[in-house]
N, C-alpha and C positions, 0 to 999 in steps of 0.2 A: 082812407081815414087816418092811417098811421102817419103818412107823410104830412097831412094837414096838422096833426098834433105836433109833429116834429118841427114844422115850420113856425107854428105859433110860439112854441117854446123858445126856439132860437131867436125869434123876434123880441120876445120879452127880455131875454138875456142881452141881446145886442143893445136894446134901449138902456138897460141898466149900465152896461159897460160904457156906453157913449156918454151918459150923464156923469158917470164917475170919472171918466177921462177929463171931461171939462173941469170937474172939481179939482183934479190933480194939478192942472195947468193954470187955473185961474183962481187965485186965493179969494177973489170977491164973489165966487160962485160956490155955494154950499148945497150939495144935493144929499149927501149921506155923511153922517147921520142927519136926519131932518132937524131943522132948528126947533120945531115944535109939532105937536100932534095935529094941529089944525092948519098946517102949512101945505102949500102945493107940493113941496118936496115929499112930505109924508104920504099924501094921497097918491102921488105919482109913483113913488117907490113901490108902494104896496100894489098898485094896479099892475105895474110891469112885473113885479115878482109873482103875482098870481097868474099873469099871462105866461110866465115861464113855468111855474109849478104845476098848475092844473092840467095843461096839455101833456106835461111830462108824466104825471100820474096816469092820465088816460092812455098814453102810449105804452106805459109799463103794463097796464092791464091788457091792452090789445096784443102785445107781443109775448106775454107770459105763456110758457109751455110747461105743464107739470112734468116732473121728472119721470122718466120711463125706465131708467136703468140705475144701477148702483152708483156709477160715477156721477151722473146728474143729480142723484139724491144727495150724495156727499157734498157736491158743489153747492147745491141749494141750501143744504143744512148749514154749511160754514158761512155762506152768504147771509142766511137768515140770522144766525147768531151775531154776526158783525153788524147787520142792519138794525136789529132790535136793540143791541147794546149801544151802538153809536147814537141813534136817533133818540132812544130812551134817555140816555145820559144828557144829550143836548137839551131836551125838555126839562129834565130834573135840575140841571145847572141853571137854566134860564129862570126857573121858578125860585131857586135859592137866591139868585142874583136879584130877583124882582123883575117880573115880566115887563114892566114899563121901562126899567133901567136897561133891560136887554134890547129894547127896541128904540133906543135913541133918546129917551128922556133922562135928563140929569137928575137922578134920585140918590146920588151918593156913590163914591168910588168904592168898589168891592175889591178887597185884596186878600181875603181869607178863603178858606175852603179850597176848592179847585183852583182858584185864582192865585194861590200861593205858588203854584207850579208853572202856570202859564197865564199870560195876560189875556189870552183868547182860548180858554178851554172849550167853549161851545163850538168854535170853529174846528178845533182839533178832533173832538169826538164826533162831530158831524161828518168829517172826512172818513172816519171809520165806518159810519153808517152808510155813506155814499158808496164806499168800496163794496160793502156787503150787498147793497142794492144792485150794483153793477154785476157782481158775481152771480146773484140769483137769476137775473134776466139774460145775461150773456148775449146782449144785442148791441151792435155798434152804435146805433142812433141813441139809445138810452145811455150808453157809456159816454158818448160825446157830450150829451146834455148834462150828465152828472159831473163830467170834467169841467164844464163851464161853471157849474155851481161851486165846485172845489176852487176854481180860479177866482170866483167872486169872493170866497172866504179867504183866499190868500191876499187879495187886493184890499179888502175892507179895512184891515187894521192900518194900512198905510194912509187911508183916508180918515179914519176915526182918530188916529193919534193926535193930530194937530187940534182937533176939537176937544179931545180929552185934556190936552195941555191947557187950553183956554179955560175949560170948565173947572179943572181941579188944580192947576198951577203946580207949585213945588211938590205937593203931595203925589201927584201923578208922575212927575219927573223922577222922584225918589223911587217910586214903585217900578217905573220903567228901568231904572238902573239895576234893580235887584232881581227882576223877574223877566224871564225870556218871553219873547213875543208868542211863540207857539209851544215848543217843548225842548 
């Protein structure tokens, strides 16, 4: 069951990476961010992301081993703090940004709050959460999948930025000049 979950998750990630690669090399093909909520890109992205995420969560549950000694308890405690902080902040920043805006709908350029420090604070804090998740589970397959997720979030701004420039023009270009991509 563990290997099935791992394989399904890898398949979802591979599909996302493949379609994103096409987006990078063909300017006439936009996969992410999706052009609109009712587009095939939107439905396809979310189908593949769910194919990646749900088996990852299932695998995490299957491989989780409660701490039996002080070292494992400390490791899981540190991992727990990082996971809850990172994933919690990602949700909080997404809500502040506007949930729809966070998922590819052009609802206005956000440059205040967390976005004063980073053009992609959601990705940055999610990396913190993913690190914590990996520390808690201490499983190579889960860590590999979380690394794929981290790589998606490293790649995403490179695909999003041309779209943001088209959507927000000079306002985004000025923001891009004064604010770092990550941190």
